[in-house]
C-alpha positions in Angstrom: 28.4 -29.3 30.8 25.8 -30.2 28.2 26.2 -33.9 29.1 25.5 -33.3 32.8 22.3 -31.6 31.9 21.1 -34.5 29.7 22.1 -37.0 32.4 20.1 -35.0 35.0 17.1 -34.8 32.7 17.2 -38.6 32.1 17.5 -39.3 35.8 14.5 -37.1 36.5 12.5 -38.8 33.8 13.5 -42.3 35.2 12.4 -41.3 38.7 9.1 -40.0 37.5 8.4 -43.1 35.4 9.4 -45.3 38.3 7.0 -43.5 40.6 4.1 -43.7 38.1 4.8 -47.4 37.5 4.8 -48.1 41.3 1.6 -46.2 41.7 -0.1 -48.2 38.9 1.0 -51.5 40.5 -0.3 -50.5 43.9 -3.6 -49.3 42.4 -4.0 -52.5 40.5 -3.3 -54.6 43.6 -5.9 -52.6 45.5 -8.4 -53.1 42.7 -7.7 -56.8 42.6 -8.4 -57.1 46.3 -11.7 -55.2 46.1 -14.5 -55.3 48.6 -16.1 -58.5 49.8 -19.1 -59.5 47.7 -22.5 -59.0 49.4 -25.0 -61.8 49.0 -27.5 -59.0 48.1 -25.4 -57.9 45.0 -27.5 -58.4 41.8 -25.0 -60.8 40.3 -24.6 -62.7 43.5 -28.4 -63.2 43.8 -28.6 -64.3 40.1 -26.0 -67.0 40.8 -27.3 -68.0 44.2 -24.0 -66.9 45.9 -23.8 -67.5 49.7 -20.7 -66.5 51.6 -21.1 -69.7 53.7 -21.6 -72.9 51.6 -23.5 -74.5 54.5 -26.2 -71.8 54.0 -27.1 -72.8 50.4 -30.7 -73.7 49.8 -30.6 -77.4 49.2 -34.0 -77.6 47.6 -33.2 -74.8 45.1 -29.7 -75.9 44.3 -29.9 -79.7 44.2 -26.4 -80.2 42.7 -24.8 -78.4 45.6 -22.7 -80.5 48.0 -21.5 -79.3 51.4 -17.9 -80.0 50.5 -18.1 -77.5 47.6 -16.8 -74.0 48.3 -15.1 -71.2 46.4 -11.6 -72.3 47.4 -12.3 -75.6 45.5 -13.7 -73.9 42.4 -11.8 -73.5 39.2 -12.8 -69.8 39.0 -11.4 -68.9 42.5 -8.4 -66.6 42.1 -7.3 -66.6 45.8 -4.8 -68.8 47.4 -5.9 -71.8 49.5 -4.9 -70.1 52.7 -6.8 -66.9 51.9 -10.1 -66.1 53.6 -11.3 -64.5 50.3 -10.2 -64.1 46.7 -11.2 -62.8 43.4 -13.6 -64.4 41.0 -14.0 -63.3 37.3 -17.8 -63.6 37.7 -17.8 -60.9 40.3 -15.3 -58.5 38.8 -13.6 -56.2 41.3 -15.0 -58.0 44.3 -13.8 -60.7 46.6 -15.7 -63.9 47.3 -15.5 -65.8 50.6 -13.2 -68.8 50.3 -16.0 -70.7 52.1 -18.7 -69.4 49.8 -20.5 -71.0 46.9 -22.5 -70.1 43.8 -24.3 -72.1 41.1 -21.4 -71.5 38.6 -19.1 -73.7 40.9 -16.7 -75.9 38.8 -14.4 -78.4 40.6 -10.8 -77.1 40.6 -8.4 -79.3 38.6 -5.7 -81.1 40.6 
């Protein structure tokens, strides 16, 4: 009888741990997705971020080229097919795949 009680306690513990782990994974995924970065965000303004690379001020950012966008940047964490993805420069927020900022670095490969 004592063995059944221990087994039941272990089963409960396992289910609780499994639930907590799943919740943590879902919360982490939601955080990773984050809100879309606003061009008015202080960090975005500091780096000249535009959600549309064609709207970048050419006179101010002379090294910008129309073909440069977040999807082609080494820092972009989204997939090529994603409309938006994470960027370590804007923690917790998503950048537009078609966006650009002055920290743009050509993706390897």
